[in-house]
Each structure stands twice: as structure tokens, then as C-alpha cells.
N, C-alpha and C positions, 0 to 999 in steps of 0.2 A: 516573360522570363522570370519575374518574381514568383509567379504561380508555380512554374516548373521547379524552381529552387526550393520552394516551401514543400511541395509534394515529395521531392527527392529527400528532404530532411526527415520526412515521416517514415521513409522506407527503413526496414530493419537491417541489421548488420548482415551482410551476405557471407555466410559460412556454411559448410557442410551441405552442399547441394544434394548430395547422395542420401541425406538423412530421410528423405521422403519414402524411400523404398525399404527402410529398415525398421525393425521393431514394430511390426504392424499389430502386435497384440495389445498395444496401449489402450486403444479404444474399448476393446472387449473387457479389459481388466478394470477400467475406471468409469465407463459410461453408465454403469448401474449404480454409481455412488449417489446416495440421496442426501439431502441436506440434513434430515433428522438423524442419519446414522453416524454423523461425525460429531462427537461430543468430547469436551473436556470439562473439568470442573469450573463452574462460573466464578468461583472464589479466587482463582489464580490462573487465568488462562495463559499467561505468558511463561509460566514456569512449570507447568504440569507435563508429565510424561517425557521428561528430558532423558530419553534413552540414549545410550552412547553407541556410536557406530563409526565405522571407517569405510571409505570407498575402497573397493577392491577390483582392479582391472576395469575401471570405468563404471563399476556397479556400486552396490551399497551393502555393507555387511553390518548387521546389528550385533552389539555386544551385550549379553545378558547382565543383569545386575549382580549375579553371583560370580561373574568372571572378573579377573583383574586386568584392566586395560594396560597396554604398554605405556611406560612413563614418558617416552619421547616419540613423537611422530616420526616414522621412518620414510624419508623421501626416497623414491625409486632410483634416482640418479644422483650421485654425489657431486657431479660437476656442473650440471645445468642450473640456471638461476631458479630460486624458490620464491614463489609469490603466494602469500597467505592473504585471503580476502575474508574479512569479518562482516557477516551480514549478507543475507541472500535476497534482499529486496531489489528494487529497480536498479539501485546503484551498484550493489555487489554482484548480482547475477549477470547483469548486462556488461559489467567490466570484465568478468570472467569470459563471457562469450566473445567479447571484442578481442581479448587476448588470443583466444582460440582461432579467430578469423584472420589474424594478421599473418603475413609471410615472414618466417624467421629463418636465420641460418641454423643448420642442424644442431650445432653445439650451443646455441643460445636460446632456443625455444624454451620458455620457462615451464617449470612444473607448477601447477596451480591447484591449491586446496581451498575450497569454499566452506566456511563454517557458518552454520545457522542453527538456532535452537528449535526450529520447526522442520518437519519433514516436507513441507510444501512451500513453493513460491506462491505468493498471493498477488493477483492483479487488482490492487485495492480500488482503483476508480470504478470497478464494476461490482463491488460488494453490494450496492443497492439492488442490483438485478437479482440477487438471491432472495430478497424480501418479496419482490414482485413475481418470483417464480420463472423469470425469463431465462436464466442460465442455471446450469448444474455446477456443483462444486468442482468437478474435475476439469471443467472448461476454464475456470478463472483461478484455480488453485491446484495446478499439477504438482506431482511429487518431483523433488529435485532428482531423485534416482532415475526417474523416467526421462526428464529433460536432458540429463548429462550422460546417459548411457553411452552414446556414440561419440563422446568427446574425450579428450585427455584430461578433463577437469575432474579432480577428486572431491567428494563431498563428505563432510564430517558433521554429524548432528550433535551439537553440544552448545554450551553457553560459555562466553568469555568471562574469565575471572579477573585477569590483570594483564598488563603489558610491561615488558622489560626491554625498551628500545635501547640500542647502544650506538645509534648513528649520530647522536648528539655530541659525541666525542670529537667531531671534526671530520668524520668520513664524508667524502663528497658524493658517494653513491655510484661511482663509476667502476669500481672494482668488485666484480661479482664474487670474489673469494672472501670478501669481508662480510661477516654476518651482520644483518641489520638489527637483529634483536630476537626476542622470544615472546611468544604468546602462551599464557597459562590458562587452560580451560578448567571448568568446574569438575570434569570427570578425572582430572589428574594428568591429562595430556600436556606435554610441553611441545610447542611447535616452533622450531627455529626457522627464521625466514631471512631472505635477502631483501625482499620488498613487501611492504604491508599496505593493505587497503582498508580503511575504516569506513564502513557503510552500515553501521549498526542500526540506523533508523531511530525511531522515537516511540514513545508510548503516551497514552492520554494523561493529562495532568488534572487529576480529580481533587486535589487538595486545595483548590482555590476557594471553595465555599463549604461551610459546615454542612455535613450531611450528604454531600455529593459522592464521597467515597463509599458510603454505606448504601445509598439508595438509588443513585443514578447509574444508568447503563451507558458505557462508551460505545462508539461505533467506529472502530479503527482497524481491527484485525478480523480474520476469519472467524475466530472463536466469538468475538463480539457479535458479528452478524448472525451466527448460529444462536446465541443466547437471545438476541432481540427477536429472531424469528420464533423461537420456542415460546417466549413470553407472549408475543402477539397471538400465537396459536392458542395458548391457554385462555387468554382474554376473549378471543373469538368464540371458543367453546362455551365459556361462561355467558357471553352475550346471547348466543343462540338459545341458551336455557332460560334466562330470565328477561331477555329483551332490553337490558340496560345498555346505554351507549358507552363505548370505550373512550376514555380520555387519555390522550397522549400529549405530553409536554416535551418540546424540543428546545434545548438551550443552545442558542447560537444561530445566527442567520448568515453565516458565511456559506461557501459552496456546500460543505458537508451538511449543515443544518437545513438548508433549503432543499437539497436533494432528498434528504430523509423525510422532511415534511411532505414533499410532493409525492413521494413513493408510498408512504404510509396512508396519506389521505385518499389516494387512489385505491389502495387495497381495502380500507375500511368502508369507503363510500358513506352511506347513510347510517352505518352501524357504529360510528364513532366520530369524535371531534379531535382536531389537532390544533394545538396552540404553539406558536413559535415565538421565542423570547429573544430579544437582542438589545444590547446596550446602546447601539447606534439607533438613529431615527430612521434608518433605511435598511433594506436587506442588500446583501452583496455590495457593500460600499466600494470595493476596489474592482468590481467586475465591469466589463464593457456594458454600455447602456442597453444594447440589444439583448444581452443575456438577462439583465435585470428586468427589463420590460417583459420579456417572455416568461420569466419566473413569476412576476407579479400577476400576469394574466392567468397562469395555471393555478397558482395558489388561491386567487380570488374565486375562480370558477369552482374550486373544490372546497370552498368555504373554510379555508385555513385561517384561524384568528391570529393576527400578527400583533404581538405586544412589544412595540418598539420603544426604545428609550427607557428600558428597565434593567436593573441589575438584580440578579438572584442573590438574596441575602443569605438564605439557608433553605435546606430541604429537610422536612420532618416526616415522620410516620404519622399518617392520619389515624385518629382514634376511630375504631370501628368495631362493631360487634362480630363481624365475620372476618376471619383471617384467610378466607379462600383466595388463592393466587397471591398471597402475600399482603393483601389489603392495598390501600391507596396511600398517596403521599400529598403533602402540602408544600407549596413553594411560596415563600415570602419574597415579594418583588418590591424593590425600592426604585422610585423614578429618578432619572438623572437630571431632570429639570425641576425647578422650584414651582410650587403651585399645583403640582400633580399629585394625586393621592396614591399612597401605597396600595398594593393589591396582594391578595392571598388566593392562589388558585389551587385546585385539586386535580390530581392526575392519577391514573392507574399505572402509568409507566412514565419515567423520566429519562430522556435520552440526552447525553452530554456530548457536545461537539466543539467545545471551547478549550483551547490550550493543549500543547504537547510539550514533552521534555525529552531531549536526546538521551539515548541509552549510554552514551559515553560517560555520563556522570555516575553511572552505577559501577564502573570498573574500580577495583581496589587500587589505590595508589601504591606503587612499588618502585624501587630503584631510585637512583639519584636524579633521574630526569622525569619531569612531569610535563604532559602535553599542554601546550598553551590553549586554554579554553576561554571563550568569551562569557559574558554573564548569563547567556542562555544555555551554556554547557556544550557549545559547538567548538570544534577544533579550529584555531586560527590558521588559515591557509594563504599561500601566495597565489598569484594568478594562474599558476600551472597546476593548482590543486594539491601541491605538496604542503604538509604541515610545517609551519614556520619553525626553523631550528632542527628539523628532522627530515633530511633530504631523501630518506628511504621510506617515508610514510606518506601516503596520499589519503585524503579524506574527501568525501562527497556526500550529496544528499543531506539528510537531517544532521549528519555528523560534521558538516562543513559550514563555515561562516563566511563563505566567499561573497564578495561585494561586486556590484556592477560598476560601470564607468562613472556613475554619479555618487558612488560611495554608499549605496543602499544595499542592505543584505538581500541576496536572492531568495525568493520564496522557496519553501521546502515542499515543492510539488513534484509529481511524477515527471512532468515535462522537463524540469531542470535536471532531475536525476538521470533521465534518459541521455541527455546531452552531455552531462558531466562524465557518465560512464564511457562514452565514446572517447572523450579527451583523456580520461585517466588511463584507458587501455593503450592509447597511442603514446602517451608520455612515458609509461613504463617501458614500452618498446623502444622509445627514443633513448631513455636512460640506460637501458641494457646495451644498446648498440652505439652508445657514445654520440648520439645525435642531439641537436638542440630541442628542448621541450617547448610545446606550444602553449601560449596563454589562452585560457578559456574565455570564450565570448558567448554569452547566452543569446540565442535567437528566439524571440517570442513568436510562436506559431499561431497563437490564438488561445481561446479558452472554450472548454466544453463542459456541459453538465446534463445529467439526466433529469427528467421531470415526470417520469412514469413509464409505464410499459410501452407506450407508443409515442412518447413525447420526449423531446430534448431540445437543447439550444446550443448552437455553435457560432462563435464569432471569430472567424479566421483573421489573422493580423495582416495578411497580404492583400486583403480587399477591404479597405476602410469603410465602415458603416454597414457592412453586410452581416446579417445574422440569419442562420438557417434554424428554424424551429419547427415544432410539430413533428409529424411522421418523417418528413425529409431530414430534419436535424437528427432525429433518432437513428435513421438508417446511416447517415453520414458518420455519426459518432461511433456506431458499432463497427463500421468499416475501418475507421481510423484505429480503433483499438485492436481489431483483428490483425491489422498490419503490424501492430506493435507487440503482439504476443512473442514470447522469447525464442522459439525455435521453428524451423520450417515444418517439421513433422507435427508439432502441436497446433500450429497455425492451420494447417491443412485439415486436421481432424475436427477442430472447433468450427472452421468454416463449413464443413460438410454437415455438422450437427446443427448449426444455426440455420442453414439452408433448408434442411429437412423439417425443422420446427416451423419455419416460416411457411413452407408448403402445406404442412398439416393444418396450421391455423387459417391459411387462405381457403383451403377446401372446406373447413368447418364453417367459416364465415359465409362462403357461397351457399352451402347447404342451408344455413340458417335463414339467409335472405330469400332463398327459393321457397322455403317452408312458409315464410311469412306471406309471400306473394300468393301462393296456392291457397293458404288458409283464408286470406282476405277475399279471394275470388270465389 
């Protein structure tokens, strides 16, 4: 029974069953999208190409820079509730889809507008597969306009500038005629809302160490993955030319750092070395034992050097006669234990996986009411995911500081955001229909990690002590993430693509093995 319960929790929200038969052109328009063809400036990946657009009849309309956008967003219906969702990650997009899937009275089905600075939703747990070449961009980063075409959800590509909530004046959130507040966007749009969802996510925190901002590459967004892939490709071309080994330093040995180290070491093989640095004396300190052991086995077999118990003091540019590919870098490492000597290591590329900061902190303060934030910059919420003191504002994912029953902050993982989106959608439905709101209870389904093109580790929570690793873990992880993709149509097309790739690889492997047999005989 526990197994069935956990499996059912993995199933996506059931909405739009007829979507499979519609908009069949998506695959033809996106399947040719290559990793190298999607570029933004590496200097400012989160803020570039902020084109303005509004959704139009379920589609997406761009507004050129020479046009003057309307000052106030025009909702189609003056009577139905208005829900504004800020952020199109796991929390924001899946909340919108949850609202779409629920059964509503005709006069109470809300109008939903989703605001995000990017044109694409990014399935972040699979960014590592871009480096290994296992997936294409369109598979894990579909456009919002494609995902939302057959829904009533409107999409607006823009950045949030400030919030002007007015529900702090004592409104209890039960009367839909009372405006909850206004969102001001950088393009000049004002969006009046009745209900607001904060799911803005976070960005890498690179100001922890001198030199990290200038010389380290984060691995957090689609643009980050593209930059890392391009840098690796340049280094690989240089390596082919002069035969020198590529040196990669990965700062941090949490899930992100270990997955990066495993993926890059597999890609480089004997053409490079990977050093992973961690302040703790072990890798994955909070992970299940099975995942940690599987990761250690893989990292050891690929000769990844683990520098455990070290702090990165600073990152500097290495003095070199050649500036090809930007030259190298020096990392000064300080031990956390007495009696251990400091180290200085050299790297051609430094990857940063330590620390994030919520984007709520970047909003301009305005109005008489300021959202209650904790020291990490997350909104303080009650157990129903409503922001304290603001009954018409919900926060989830990286924007929320929700705690578990033991008083510990919930981790800002995709799994938590998935489940919070389900509850947020339901609680907005309950608030609009004058029903009691449900307290959020996180159900830990286990932990997964990739360790390379044919390797992964999964420790499900419903079977204590069980860890699936190797090719079996890899297949199980991909299946679990396939089920979690946002829409039926996209899930179907990605599944077909992955099956086709697997079939081609199997045939190629069979031909290679047959060739070896015949040549040896």
C-alpha cells in the first residue's frame, strides 16, 4: 500500500486529456533545436533579451522595443477572480496547471496570468544531461507559449519590479470583488490581482568568495549549462591540438557538485582531471547512505580528486603567457582542521555550486506594507503557504520559508516545489470558494541523482535501505522525471524522443559488438 501511495504521488496532475491530439507541430518546430544555437550573453544571463510580450487567446504575442506597451494589463473578464503567478519554475508553472485542472463553478474559474523573465520553462534536475549530450534543449526546456497554448493560462514575458499589496489592510481574502494588490513589471505593465503567487525562484550566490563572481561559472540555469558546455567544448578543442589535460575544479560536493563532477569526468575521460572541493569531510552529507556510496564508487572509478575539509579562500587569474581560452585560474584552499596545510590548485575552469539567494530580495520595496522575509530572503508563510499578514498572497519553492513539523526549514528542491504547487492550487480554489484551506505536509518520496550517461542513484523513501544505481537507477530516474514533465503533450513527445534515441544507441552498440566478434575471429 505504501508503494502504491508513493507511486501515485509521482503522477502528474490530470488535466487536458485531449491535449495529446492537438498542436502536433511542436516536435517539428523544436526537435531541431541544438544546444549550441541557444545563446545569451555570459555576462548577464538572467537579464538579457527581456522582450516584452502578452498572451493572446492562449498564445503569445511579442511587443517590439519600439512599441509602447499598455500601462495596465487588461483582464478578459471583469467579474471572474484574477490570479497572478510570478515565476515559471516548478512552483509557478505547476500551480498554474493545477488551477487549470480543478473543477470550478462557471462564474468562479479564475483568470490566470503567468509572468516569467524567460521564454522557456526549465526542468533543472536534468540540466546535467545537456553536458553529456543525452537530451536536447527542447526536451527539458520547452517554451511556455507551447506548453500553455491549449490552456486558459495567459503568459507574460517580463521581469517583476515591485509589489503593491493591499490585503494587509485587514481583508480576509473571501470577497473576490476586493483587489488584492498590484504588480509592477519592468516593462511598465501594472497587473491588478485578486490572488498572488510568489514563485520567483533563486539565483546563484557568487559573492561569498573573492574572485568567484569574476572567474567561476555557476550551474543553475539553462544559460549556465550552455555556457559551461561551450567552455568545455573550447577546452576540448585546445586539448586535441596540444594534448594537454583539461583541469576542472568543482566547488561544493552537495548533489549539484557531485552530479557535475561525475558528468564532466565521464565526458573528459583521460583527457582531463576533475577536482571536487567541499568544506565538509564527506560528500553529500545529508543524502541517504546508498546514494553517497554509489556516488563515491563512481567518482573513485573516474579518478575524481576529492579535496574534502577545505574552504575556498579566493579565486585568482593565473599568470600565463597565453591568453587562449581565457587562461587558467588559481584557487587558494584553506583547511578547516588544524595541522593540515593550505593548498593552491590550478584549473582551466571553475564551477560553482555553493549557495543561492531568493529573487524576492531584488524587488524594489514600495507601499506601506513590506512582505515579511527571513534572513535568507524568503517570505514567511503559514502552514497553508499564505504569506503571514497577507491572506491573498501565497509563496512556495525558493520564495517560501515553510518549516516542517520539527521546525526545520524545508529544502528548496524540485520535489518540495512540486508538492507545494499542488497545495497552492488547491488552497486558492478553497479560498475562492469559501472552503477551508489545507495545511501543507511534505511527503519525502526519496532522492535521485545522475552520475553520468548510463549511471544514476535512487533511494526511494518507501523502501528503507533500497538504492537503485547503475543503468537500472538511470532508467528509473529518467522514467520518474518523464512522468513529472509539465503537460501530457510534451511528456508524450519527449517519451517518443527518448525511446527513439535508446533504440538507435542499442542498434549501434549491437553493431559494434558484432564487429568486434567478427574481427577477432
